[in-house]
Legacy VTK file of the C-alpha trace (Angstrom):
# vtk DataFile Version 3.0
C-alpha trace
ASCII
DATASET POLYDATA
POINTS 81 float
15.494 -0.655 -10.886
16.718 1.774 -8.243
15.276 5.200 -7.644
16.684 8.020 -5.630
14.330 10.113 -3.542
14.897 13.242 -1.569
14.329 12.423 2.084
13.116 15.926 2.867
10.394 16.214 0.201
9.587 12.711 -1.060
6.693 10.624 0.128
7.442 6.956 0.808
4.836 4.223 0.651
4.683 1.382 3.204
6.582 -1.042 0.950
9.419 1.450 0.465
9.628 2.105 4.213
9.813 -1.642 4.924
12.601 -2.010 2.340
14.566 0.855 3.896
14.169 -0.574 7.381
15.244 -4.052 6.243
18.254 -2.617 4.424
19.486 0.716 5.529
22.993 1.975 6.157
24.193 -0.993 8.200
23.165 -3.469 5.498
24.807 -1.299 2.830
28.031 -1.270 4.899
27.914 -5.066 5.148
27.665 -5.319 1.367
29.752 -2.485 -0.050
32.449 -2.233 2.631
32.843 -5.940 3.419
36.572 -5.994 2.576
37.342 -2.315 3.073
40.386 -1.631 5.241
40.786 1.954 6.448
44.550 1.467 6.804
45.017 0.331 3.193
42.275 2.479 1.649
41.821 5.691 3.665
38.840 7.937 3.154
39.448 10.538 0.445
40.402 14.067 1.333
37.872 16.793 0.641
38.609 17.283 -3.051
35.632 16.637 -5.285
37.501 14.400 -7.760
38.865 12.114 -5.034
35.457 11.817 -3.399
33.872 11.042 -6.775
36.538 8.379 -7.475
35.973 6.807 -4.054
32.199 6.646 -4.580
32.753 5.025 -7.992
35.142 2.454 -6.509
32.687 1.576 -3.741
29.303 1.547 -5.469
29.983 1.152 -9.206
33.150 -0.949 -9.277
32.153 -2.709 -6.026
35.837 -2.828 -5.113
35.326 -3.828 -1.473
32.432 -6.327 -1.738
34.584 -9.425 -2.159
33.137 -9.973 -5.622
35.329 -10.199 -8.685
34.060 -9.255 -12.138
34.962 -11.537 -15.031
33.507 -10.601 -18.390
29.827 -9.955 -17.856
29.524 -12.318 -14.914
30.014 -11.249 -11.343
31.544 -14.048 -9.343
32.069 -14.444 -5.630
35.710 -14.946 -4.802
36.090 -18.497 -3.593
38.675 -19.178 -0.963
40.611 -22.381 -1.421
41.075 -24.317 1.839
LINES 1 82
81 0 1 2 3 4 5 6 7 8 9 10 11 12 13 14 15 16 17 18 19 20 21 22 23 24 25 26 27 28 29 30 31 32 33 34 35 36 37 38 39 40 41 42 43 44 45 46 47 48 49 50 51 52 53 54 55 56 57 58 59 60 61 62 63 64 65 66 67 68 69 70 71 72 73 74 75 76 77 78 79 80
């Protein structure tokens, strides 16, 4: 389960702090933007709908992780060499 906390008013326990330090933004970029190409998929302009669509593509659909969804299983794309 994932919870969202407000950084400005929430209190984090030691376990949560360790998890944030082990993960953080750089780790999230490695996961969610692994195959993202700024030239092919530019950042959305400032319109709310385009930003919302981009967030959905990145974090819900996991479009740039290198994973492919088949049925209910999430499979890693296997390169054939």
